[in-house]
N, C-alpha and C positions, 0 to 999 in steps of 0.2 A: 510292694512299692507303696510309699506314702504319697497320696495325691495332694497336691498343693491347691490352696484356694487362689482365686484371682488376686486377692489382696496380698497374699504371701508372694505370689509371682512378681507383683509390682514392686514390693519391697526389695526382693532379691535383684530385680532388674536395675533398680535405682542404685543399689550398692555396687553392682557390677559396672555401671556406667562411669562412676567417679572413682578413679584410682586414688584421688586425694581425700576420699572419704566424704560422708554426708552428715549434716547436723540433724538432730532430732526434729528441729523445726522444719527442715526441708521435707522430711518424710511425712510429718503431720499435715503440712500444707498441701503437698501433692496428692495425698490420699484422702484428705479431709477426715482425719481421725484424731483421737486424743493420744497423749503420751502414754497413758495407761494401756490403750489398745496396742500401740506399737510394742511395748514391753511384753505384752501377752503373746503377740505374734513372734517376737524374738524367742521367747521361751518354747513355743511350739515348733519353731524351726530348728532348734538346737539339735535334737536327735536326728532329724533329716540331714542336716549339714554334716554332722559327725560321720554319718554313713557314707558321705561323699568326700571325706577328707577335707572339709571346709569348716570355717567358724566365723562368727561375727564378733569383732573385737572393737573396743573403744579406746581412743587416745585423744586427750585434750578436747573432749566434747564432740569428736567426730567419730563416725562409725565406719568400719571397713569390713569387706568380705575377704577373708584371708585364706589362702590356699595356693596350690601350684596352678600353673597355667593350664595343664592338662585337666585337672579337676574342675577348674572354672569353665573350661570349654565343654566338658562333659555335662556340667550343670545346665548350660544353655541348651544343649541338645535335648536333655530330658524334659526341660520346661516346655520347649517347643513341641515335643511329642505328646504332651498331655493335652487333653481336650481343653478348648478355650473356656469352657464353663458356661453355665446358663445364667442369664441376667435376671435374677430373682431377688426381691427384697427378702429380708430375714423372715417376715411373716409369710410371704409366698413360699419360701423354701420349706418352712415348717408345714405349711399346707401340702406341699408337694410330697414331703416325707410321709404324711398320713395317707395320701392318695396311693403312693407306691405300695405301702404296707397293706392297705385295704384291697388292692387289686392283685396282690401277690398270692399265689396258691400255697407256696412253700415259704418257710421263714427266710428272711433276707439278711445277708451279711452286711455289716456296717460298711465295709469296704465297697460293696456293690452300690449301696445308697450314695456313698460319697462320689463314686465314679459317675453315677447317673446324674447327679446334680452339680458336678464340677466343684466340689468343696473338699475340705479335709475331713478325715475320720473324726478328729476332735470336734469339729463343728457339728457333725451329725450326732455325736454323743451328747453335746450340749442341747441340741434340739430335742433329742429323745427325753432328756430329763424334764424339759419344759412341757412336752406333749403328754408325758405320763400323767401329770397332775391334771392337765386340761381335759384329757379324754376320760379320766376316771369319774368326772362329774356326770358323764353320760353313760356310765356303766361299761365302758370299754377299757380294757387293760392292755398295756404293752408288755409282752413277755419276752425278755432278752435272756438267751441262754448261751453260755460260752461254747464255742465250736459248733453251735447249731444255727444261731441267728436271731433275728428280731421278728416277732409275729404279734398281730393284734388279736385279742380274745374278747368275745362278748356276743350279744344278741345280733343275729344276722340282719334282721330288719333295721336295727339301729345303725349297723355298719353302712348299709346301703344309703340311708338317709343322710348320714354324715358325709359320705362320699359325694352324693348328689348335691348337697348344700355347698360344699367347697367348690365343686366344678361349676355350679350355677353362678357362684359369686365371682369366680376367676375368669370365666369365658365370656367374651364379648359376643352379644347376640348376632350382630351383623356379620362378624367374622365366622361365627358358627355356621350360618346358613351358606355363606360364600364357600366355606370349606366343604360342606356336603355337596355343593353344586360343582366342585372341582375347579373353582376359580382362584384358589390360593396356592401359590407355589410352596414347595417344601420349606424353603428358606424363611418364609414369613409365617409359618405355623407357630402358634403359641405352644408352650410346653404342656399346659393343661389340656389343650385341644387334641394333642396327640396321644394322650394316655389310653383312651379306648380305641380299639380297632376301627378304622374309618368305615370298612365294609359293614360292620355291625351297626354303627350309627346310621348309615344310609338305609340299611334293611329295616331298622326300627322306625325311622322317619317315614318311609314308604308305607309300612304297615299301619302307622298311626294317622295317615293322611285323612282318611274318612272321619275318624273320631274328632280330629282337630276341626274339620269343616262342620260337622254336625253340632258340636258344642260351641261353635262360633267364637273360638278363642281369639281375643283381640290383642293380647299381649304377646310379644315375642318371647318374653321370659317364661310364660306359661308353656309355650311350645317347646322351648329349649329344655325346660325342666322335665317335661313329659317324655321327650325322646331320651334324655339322660337316664331317667328312672328305669325305663324299659331296657335300655342298653346295659346299664349296670346290673340289672336283675338277670338278664340273659347271660352276661359274662360271669357273674358270681354263681349262677345256678349250675354251671358246669362243675363246681367244686362243693357247694353247700346250698341246700334248699331250705326254704322256710316251710316247716311242716305244719304249723298252725299259726294263725294270726287273728286276733279278736276283732270282729267286725259286726257283732250281734247288735250293738247299740246304734249303729249307723243307719239312719233313715234312708229309704230308697236305694239301699246298697245293691239290690237285685239287678237293676238296670245297668249298673256299673260293672257288675260281674259279667253280664252278657257282653258288654263292650270289650272287656278284657279278653274274654274267650274268642271274640271275633278277631281281635288283633293277634293273639297267640296262634290262631289257626293259619295266619299268613306267614308265620316264621317257620324255620327249618324243622324237620322231623326229629332231629337230635334233641332240640329244646322241648318239643311236645312230650317226649318220653319222660322228662324230668318234672313236669308241671304237677304241683300238688294243690289241694284246696287252700293251703296256707299261702302259696304264691298268688293264687287268684284273688284271695281276700286282701292281701297286702297291696297289690296293684290296684284293686278296685277302690280301696280307701284313698290311695294317693290320687287316683283319677278323679274321684269325687271332690277331693280337696282342691284340685286344680280347675274344676268346673265351676267358676265363680264369675259373677258380674257385679260391678260396683254400682249401686244406685241408692237413692235416698229412700228410706223406709217411711211408711205412714206412721207418724209419731203419735197418732191418736189410738192405735190398737193397744190391747192389753199388755202384750209382751213388751212393747216399747215403753209403756208407762212403768212396768215393773223394772226394766233395765235402768230407766232414768232414776227411779227411786234407789236402786241398788248402787248406782254410780255415786249418787249423793252420799249414801252411807259410806262408800269406799273413801271418798274425798274427806269426809268428816273423820273417819277412823285414822286415815293416814295423817291428817292434820294433828290429831291428838297424840299419836304415837311419835311423830317426828318433831312435835313442838313447833309447828309452822302452819299458819293459817292459809290453806289453799282454798277455803270456801268462798272467799271474795272473788276468786278468778272465775268468772262466768264462762270465759272462753275455754278454759280447761274443762269445765263441765260439759259444754256442748261437743267439743272434739272427742273427749273420752267416751261420752255416751254413744256417739256414732261408731266409734272404733270398736267398742266392746259389743255393741249390737251386731256388727258384722261378724265378730268372732263367735258369738253364741249361736248365731243362726247359720254358721258354716258358709257364709257368703264371701269370706275373705280367703285369700290364698293360704292353704295349709303349709306354713313354713316348715322345712325340715328341722328336726330337733338337733341342730348343730350350731356352732358358734359363728356369729357374724362379727367381724372385728370391731366395727364402729360401735355396735351395741354392747359388745363385751367390754370395751374400754369405758363406756359410760357407766356400766353396772359396777365396775371396779372403783371408778372415781367418785361415784355416788353410792358407795357400799352401804352406808347406814340407811339411806332413803330406799335403796333397792330391797333390803331386807324387810323394812317396814311394809313396803308395797306387797311383797310376796306373802308375808304373814296376813296382811289385811285381805288379800284376794281369797285366801283359803277360808276366811271367816265369812265374808260377804257373799262370795260365789262358791259355796260349799259343794254344789253339785257339778261344778265344772273344773277340770284340771287344766291349768295354764302351763304350757311348756316354758322352759327358760327363755326362749326367744320371744314368745308372746308377752311374758312378764317384762322383759327388757324394753319392748316397744311401748308398753304402758308406762314404764319408768321414764321414757323419753318425753312423754307429755308432762309428767310432774317435774322433771328436771328443767324443762324449758320454762315452765311457770316459775320455778324456784330461782332461775338465773335472770329473769327478765326485769325485775325491779331494781332500782338503784337507791342508795342511801345517801347520807350526808358525806361531805368530802372535806378533809382537813390536811392531809399530808401529801407532799410531793413524792411521786413514785415513778421509777423508770422500769419499763417492762422490756426485756430482751426476748424477742420471739421471732425465730426464723421462718415460721410457718405461714406468714401472711396475715391479711386483714381479718379473715374470718376467725382464726384461732385467737388472735389478739383481742378481738372484740368480745368473744366469749369470756376470756379471762378478765377483761376490763369490767364486764357486767357482774361477774362473780365477786370481784373485789369491791365494787360499789355496794353490792348486796350484803356481803358478809362483814366488811370492815368499814364502818362509817368514816374512819379517820382518813381514808385514802382520797387524794386530790391531785390535780395537776399531772395526770397520767400521761407519760410520753412512751410511745412504742418505737422500738429500734430493733433492727436486725443485728445479728452478731457481727456482720461485716461493717456495720456503721458505728461500732463502739469507739473507733479512733476519732470520730467527729463529735462525740458526746462528752460533756463535762460531768462526770459522775458526782462531783462535789455539790452540784446543784440539787441533788436528790437525797431525800431522807431515807428512802427505801429502794433497793434494787432487787427486782425479781427476774428470774430467767427460766424459760422452759427447757433449756439445755445447759450442760456443763460448759464453763468458760475457762479452759486451761490458760494460765498466765494472766488472767484478769485480777488486778491487785486491789480491788475494792470488795468490801463485804457484800455478798449477795445471797439470796435464797433460791434454790432450785424448786420449782413448783410445776404441777401438771396444769394444762389449760383450764380444767374445770375445778381445780382446787380441792384437794382432799381435806378431810376434817383436821388431820394432824398438821397439815400445811397451814391451815387457817390459824390454828393455835400457835404455831411457830411464828407466824407473822405478827399476831397480836402480842406475843411475848417480846418480840423485837421492838414493836412500837412502844410498849410500856417502858422499856429501857431507854429508848430515845427521849421520851418525855422526861424521864428522871435525869438523864445525863446532859442533854443539850437544851432542855426547856424549849422545845420546838415552838410552842405557841407564842412565847415571848419574843423569840427571834423573828418569827413571821410578822408579828406586829411591828417590830423594829424596822424590818425591811420596808413595810408599807409606809412607815413614818419618814424613812430616808428617801423616799421617792421624790425627786426634785421636780419643780415646775419646768425646768429647762428640758427635761426629757419627755414632757407631755406631747409636744409636737411630733417627736420621733415615733412615739407609741401610736399616735393617731394615724400617722402615715403607714405604719406597719399593719394596723388594723384595716385601713382602707385598701391596702394591697391584697390582704387576705379576702376581704369582701369582694374585691374585683375578680379574683380568681374563682371564688365560689359562684359569682354571678355568671361567669363565662361557662362554667360547667352546667349550671341550672338552665341558662338560656338555650343551650344546645339540646336539651332534652325534648324529644318529641316522640309521638306514637306513629310508627311507620307500618303500613300494611305490607306483608311479604307473601308473595305467591310461591310457596315452597313445595318441595316434593321429597319423598323418602323419609328417613328417620332423622335423628338428631345430627348425625354426621353430615348428611346432605343438606339439611336445613341450615346448618351453620354457614355453609357456603353462600346460601342466599342472604342470610342475615349480614354476614361480614361484607358482602358486596355492597350493602347499603350504608356501611360506616364511612363517613367522610375521610378522604385521603389524608387530610391534615391531622387525623387522630393516630394513624398507624402506618408504618412503612412496609411491613411484610405480612400480608394476610395469612399466608400459609403457616408461618411460625406461630402466629397468634392462635390459629385454629388448632395446631398441635397441642399447645399449652391448655387451651380450653377443653379439649378432649381428654387430656391427662387428668385435669381436675374433675371432670365428669366421671371418669373411670375410677378415680380415687374414692369417691363417695357420691351418693345421689344428690342432685341439686334441685329437685322439684320441691315446691312448697307444699307441705302436707295439707290435704283436703282443699286444695286450690287448683286452678287450671293454669298456673304459671310456674316458671323455673328461673332461678337466679344463676346465670352462667357468668362466671367471673374469673379473671386471672391478671397477673402482672407479667410483662414481657419487655425485653430490651427495645424492640422496634416500636412499642407504643410511645407516642410523643407527649401525650398529656392525658390526665384522667378523663374518662368518658363514661357517660351513662346513656344508654339508648333503650327504647321500649319497642318491641316488634310483635305485631299481631300476625299470627300465622293463618293463612287461608285454610291450610290443611293441618288439623291437630295431629300431634305426634305422641306416641306412647313413651313415657319416662317413669323412672322410679322417684318417689318422693323421699324426703329425708327420713321418714319413718318406714322406708322400704316398701310402702304400698304403691301399686301402679296407679298413675294418674294420666289423664289426657291433657296435654299442654297446648294451649292456644296462644299464650303470650310469653315471650322470652324477655327477661330483664337482663341486658348485657352490661356488665361493668368491666372496664379495662383500666389498667394503671401502668405507668412507666416504671422502669427499674433504674435507679432507686426512686422512691417517692419521698417528698419532703414531710416533715412532721405534720404540717397542716393538711396536706393531701391525704395522709393516712387517717387523720381525724375525720376529715370530710367524708371520705369513702366509707369509713367504718360507721359513721353516723347514718349514711344513706342505707347501707345494708341492714343495720339494726332497725331502721324505721319500717322496713318491709314487713317484719313479723312482730312489730311492737304490740299491736292489738287488732281486733277485727276491723276497726275503722280504717286504719292505715293499710292493712292488707287488702281491703276491698278497693281502696283507691288505686293501689299498685296493680291490682288484678283487672279492674274494670274502668278505671278513671281515664280522663282525657289527659293530653299533654299538659294543659294548664293546671289541672287539678294536682297532677304529680309534681309539677314545678312549685306550686304554692306549698304543698306539703313539705317538700325537701327544704324550701327556703325557710319555712317556720322552724324546722328542726335545726338548720344551720344557725339561725339567729340565736338559738339557745346556747350555742357554743361560745358566744361573745358576751362578756360581762361589761356593761356600760355603767360607769360610775355616775353617781349623782342623779339617779332616776327619781 
């Protein structure tokens, strides 16, 4: 039996509901997919429907599900009998495929993978093609044999680290501990949380209790990762053991071996019989990597001076190879020095050598810079091997520096970006940096295109495909790849030649009549008034909180004025979704930028909340930080052009430089209001100064 995906079921349901047929637009709009995707699903459904005596036919632009009443009824029965499917994004589904393969003792049939994840076999086959390339970079191969199944091949230690990395990334720490305590019902358990036997997780958690207490682990993530590492190892050990694992160069490894032996002694007899020295060394090295504490080093000692010198050499070499001067960015030097010092002294969490989606995307979008950094690291730090994840974290510092400066502006540009203020602001900074001609940037969601006049813009960029949009546009990624930059520059050159943009812009300025001056002044006054209302409402509020981020948000949102939002619970849900999507902590700071847009938010709002009890969070560079101040930004849906500009200006100011970051992190309400007011004033151009 061919298993239908949830999308395919919805297409067939819609076709079944309308005897008069449905248009392509109806299918696209109801499922929020492109015409190309609909056609692909039609193609995949063809064989399935033929086997049921049915077909999809088209007449005068409408699509029909054709067949006898008996066959149509049988189709409904079969669709209802199939599992409802698991709500996973495509990235999560691919991660789930890897987890299932890594946990399976025998080769898995593609059909079994499809049934487990509630998707079609074709979907699993596409995922396997994508994963084959991704895993090969880590020495892991996907071996697919007809009539046998799919199996992963490679180093056992690497398999465990990849599996642990995926589970750590996908499992919510709070939900993990609630699950172990038996406080979560089966219906609310996440897919990834149920992959390992619960009794095994509980057994490992209890066996590790003394170790966690002795090492004074202050991060929930440390505890979760440690329990997962031991549970995965115990599970995998029943099928394959690590016979040898290099730990000779690890300092103080003896005490960690002793701790591992103590833990293993508390586990079952069956496990003890399979323990090898390789297993002990593997777990000891991972335990050592998780036994870290973040603190500032004494920068006067010799090792710190050496690292500082090496980091300067690294920045110098990257600047030369990439043809971009990073040496003037003193903030980059300071942050990178502390980060690399923690790496070299083993005081930072030893990240699994597996892919983190956010870092992976940045390394692809900054491919040239990433390669330069990897090459330079091997030259400057020849005695230290950086894992791909560690190199990507270092790339994050350079990429942030690279994207932070703006250039000259000359051309009107429309950016269509459905992903919100943060993504659009990154793209805006990149455009200013790479293409000096860019000016008058307007940010719009795809749903707002009907309200926009494309003719007003010289250049239209979009981060998504726009089926049916009749104006020329360029599809780009949020961080702009090199070939995309070149494509935009080529388009601009043609615009100069064909439309003589500069002359037309001057002509427009000349035609500006005196009669419209009053109207323009009134519009500017209205914007200034709106900005003033937002700025005046900014204040620093002390919050007596308890628990982690989930509980602390309840305390924070209770302090937000009722005039700002109508439904606190809905806003909290959206904020938590944003936090789970990617870390929101500001790297090497004690604050987090928590933000979202939501229908019940009545107007833009910025609030600053000082927590009496600091909470543990992840920073944007994946490092754990203690957060004592939350910057809360809320926006309505939809937002006006000016509101988008205003909120983007504020979020950009937070990490502009050390001075502005320090004000947001430690400043008073007045200092923050003055800083934002200064930045807002820069958005207005007053003639005749």
